[in-house]
C-alpha positions in Angstrom: 0.0 0.0 0.0 1.2 3.6 -0.7 2.2 5.9 2.1 -0.3 8.4 3.6 0.8 11.2 1.3 0.5 9.3 -1.9 -2.3 10.6 -4.1 -4.1 8.1 -6.4 -5.6 9.2 -9.6 -8.1 7.4 -11.9 -8.1 8.6 -15.5 -10.8 7.2 -17.8 -10.4 6.7 -21.5 -6.6 6.7 -20.8 -5.4 4.2 -23.4 -4.7 6.9 -25.9 -4.9 10.6 -26.8 -5.7 13.1 -24.1 -6.3 10.4 -21.5 -2.9 8.9 -22.0 -1.1 12.2 -21.8 -3.0 13.1 -18.6 -2.1 9.7 -17.0 1.5 10.1 -17.8 1.6 13.7 -16.6 -0.1 12.9 -13.3 2.4 10.0 -12.8 5.2 12.4 -13.4 3.7 14.6 -10.7 4.1 11.7 -8.3 0.6 10.2 -8.3 -0.1 6.5 -8.6 -2.4 6.2 -11.7 -5.2 3.9 -12.6 -5.3 3.8 -16.4 -8.9 2.9 -17.1 -10.3 2.0 -20.5 -12.8 -0.2 -22.2 -9.9 -2.5 -23.2 -7.2 -2.9 -20.5 -4.8 -4.5 -23.0 -4.8 -1.2 -24.9 -3.5 0.5 -21.8 -0.2 -1.4 -21.8 1.9 1.2 -23.6 0.7 3.9 -21.1 1.3 1.8 -18.0 4.7 0.7 -19.4 5.7 4.3 -20.1 4.8 5.2 -16.5 6.5 2.3 -14.8 9.6 2.8 -17.0 10.0 6.2 -15.4 9.6 4.8 -11.9 5.9 5.5 -11.5 3.1 3.3 -10.3 0.3 2.4 -12.7 -2.5 -0.1 -13.0 -4.4 -1.0 -16.1 -8.1 -1.3 -15.4 -10.8 -2.5 -17.7 -14.3 -1.1 -17.4 -17.2 0.3 -19.4 -17.8 3.6 -17.6 -21.5 3.5 -18.5 -22.0 0.2 -16.6 -22.6 0.7 -12.9 -21.4 -2.7 -11.8 -18.2 -2.5 -13.8 -17.5 1.0 -12.4 -17.9 -0.1 -8.8 -15.7 -3.1 -9.3 -13.0 -1.0 -11.1 -12.9 1.6 -8.3 -12.8 -1.0 -5.6 -9.9 -2.7 -7.4 -8.0 0.6 -7.6 -8.6 1.3 -3.9 -7.3 -2.2 -3.0 -4.3 -2.2 -5.3 -3.1 1.4 -5.4 -4.9 3.1 -2.5 -8.0 5.3 -2.0 -8.5 7.3 -5.2 -8.7 11.1 -4.6 -8.2 12.4 -8.1 -10.7 11.5 -10.9 -10.3 12.6 -14.5 -13.5 11.8 -16.5 -12.1 11.7 -20.0 -13.7 8.7 -21.6 -15.7 9.7 -24.6 -17.1 8.7 -28.0 -18.6 10.5 -31.0 -21.5 9.5 -33.2 -21.8 12.6 -35.4 -24.7 13.2 -37.7 -27.3 15.9 -38.5 -30.3 15.8 -36.3 -32.6 14.5 -39.1 -30.3 11.5 -39.5 -29.3 10.9 -35.9 -30.5 7.6 -34.5 -31.6 6.8 -31.0 -28.5 4.7 -30.6 -26.3 7.7 -31.7 -27.8 9.8 -29.0 -27.9 7.2 -26.3 -24.3 6.0 -26.8 -22.8 9.4 -26.5 -24.8 10.4 -23.5 -24.2 7.0 -21.7 -20.4 7.3 -22.1 -20.0 11.1 -21.4 -22.7 11.9 -18.9 -23.7 8.6 -17.3 -20.0 7.6 -17.2 -19.0 10.8 -15.4 -21.9 10.4 -13.0 -21.1 6.7 -12.2 -17.4 7.3 -11.8 -17.8 10.4 -9.7 -20.4 8.7 -7.4 -18.1 5.7 -6.9 -15.0 7.8 -6.2 -16.5 10.5 -4.0 -16.8 8.2 -1.0 -13.0 7.9 -0.9 -12.6 11.6 -1.4 -15.0 12.7 1.3 -13.5 10.2 3.7 -10.0 11.6 3.0 -11.4 15.2 3.2 -9.5 15.9 -0.1 -10.3 15.3 -3.7 -10.3 16.6 -7.3 -12.8 15.8 -9.9 -11.9 17.0 -13.4 -14.3 16.5 -16.3 -13.4 16.8 -19.9 -15.9 19.0 -21.6 -15.4 20.7 -25.0 -15.8 23.9 -26.9 -18.6 22.0 -28.6 -20.7 22.4 -25.5 -21.6 25.8 -27.0 -23.0 24.1 -30.1 -21.6 22.5 -33.3 -23.3 21.4 -36.5 -23.7 17.6 -36.7 -23.0 17.1 -33.0 -26.3 17.6 -31.2 -25.7 14.6 -29.1 -22.1 15.5 -28.2 -22.8 19.1 -27.6 -25.7 18.3 -25.3 -23.7 15.8 -23.4 -20.8 18.2 -22.9 -23.1 21.1 -21.9 -24.7 18.7 -19.4 -21.3 17.8 -18.1 -20.5 21.4 -17.3 -23.7 21.7 -15.3 -22.8 18.4 -13.5 -19.4 19.8 -12.7 -20.8 23.0 -11.1 -23.2 20.9 -9.0 -20.5 18.6 -7.8 -18.5 21.7 -6.8 -21.4 22.8 -4.6 -22.1 19.4 -3.1 -18.6 18.2 -2.5 -16.9 21.5 -1.6 -17.6 21.2 2.1 -15.6 18.0 2.1 -12.5 19.5 0.6 -13.3 18.2 -2.9 -13.1 20.5 -5.9 -14.7 19.9 -9.3 -13.8 21.6 -12.5 -14.1 21.0 -16.2 -11.7 21.5 -19.1 -13.0 22.5 -22.5 -10.4 21.7 -25.2 -10.5 23.3 -28.6 -8.7 21.8 -31.6 -6.5 19.1 -30.2 -4.8 16.5 -32.4 -6.1 13.1 -31.4 -7.2 9.9 -33.2 -10.8 10.9 -32.5 -10.4 14.2 -34.3 -8.7 12.5 -37.2 -11.6 10.0 -37.4 -14.1 12.8 -37.4 -12.2 14.5 -40.3 -12.2 11.2 -42.2 -15.9 10.9 -41.8 -16.4 14.4 -43.2 -14.2 13.5 -46.2 -11.8 16.3 -45.2 -8.0 16.3 -45.5 -6.8 16.2 -41.9 -3.6 18.3 -42.5 -5.6 20.9 -44.4 -8.2 21.0 -41.6 -5.6 21.5 -39.0 -3.9 24.2 -41.0 -7.2 26.1 -41.4 -8.0 25.8 -37.7 -4.5 27.0 -36.7 -4.9 30.1 -38.9 -8.0 31.1 -36.9 -6.5 30.5 -33.5 -4.8 33.4 -31.8 -1.7 31.5 -30.9 -1.6 30.2 -34.5 -1.4 26.5 -33.7 -3.7 23.6 -32.8 -3.4 21.9 -29.5 -1.8 18.7 -28.4 -2.8 16.3 -25.6 0.0 17.6 -23.4 -1.6 21.1 -23.5 -4.6 19.7 -21.8 -2.5 17.6 -19.4 -0.7 20.6 -18.2 -3.9 22.3 -17.1 -5.2 19.1 -15.5 -1.9 18.8 -13.6 -2.6 22.2 -12.0 -6.2 21.4 -11.1 -5.3 18.1 -9.6 -2.7 19.6 -7.3 -2.5 21.1 -3.9 -2.3 24.6 -5.2 -5.7 24.5 -6.9 -7.8 24.1 -3.7 -9.6 27.5 -4.3 -10.5 26.8 -7.9 -13.8 24.9 -8.1 -16.9 24.9 -10.3 -15.1 26.4 -13.2 -15.0 25.5 -16.9 -11.6 26.3 -18.4 -11.5 26.5 -22.1 -8.1 25.5 -23.4 -8.3 26.8 -27.0 -5.3 29.0 -27.7 -7.4 32.1 -27.4 -10.6 33.6 -26.0 -13.8 31.5 -26.0 -17.2 31.9 -24.7 
């Protein structure tokens, strides 16, 4: 078991992309990290990268939209790494389509993973946080929360996640637990590349166009998001709660 000062983080959707970058950054910050994903074997490169640098990591398989799997996963983390007091709800999927063509399954799948998943994970972990009188819940929203053509399901889920975050901040604040959300803009990930492919767009051209419209004149990378989460997960962010921080390379909102 870890010593009393060891923080334990759970990062969902951590096998690749933003989740993987966040898991590795938190490990570099000295936290033990549960790398949770739908397929635990896909987590191997991330856990290997963490342990090769002397960190502690555990690959955990769970469908975040399934209550029993979530409870089992969090219990395992507590038993093998220690009580989890940092949760990064990053797991997500997209099922883009215009409203007229969007199916019930498209809508339900996105909401189950993003919203129900964040709810189930937060509910399971908050017991450990409130007992420790310290905790950090960090939810991955998106600039798309403000609306985007062809993403009614995703936009609604992300907007709901922001309201969920603010409510957690109110409910859990008296127990020393903060809750914040990150709203990434253009970040180069496999998910973004897949979305471009579905639109029939050239990915490099899409990124170049996006960069030309961003004040800092570049698109983001997963590490850009990880840096902000590192701050929010730390001791120095105890007076930051209920906030949505848009990481977009310029003003947003």
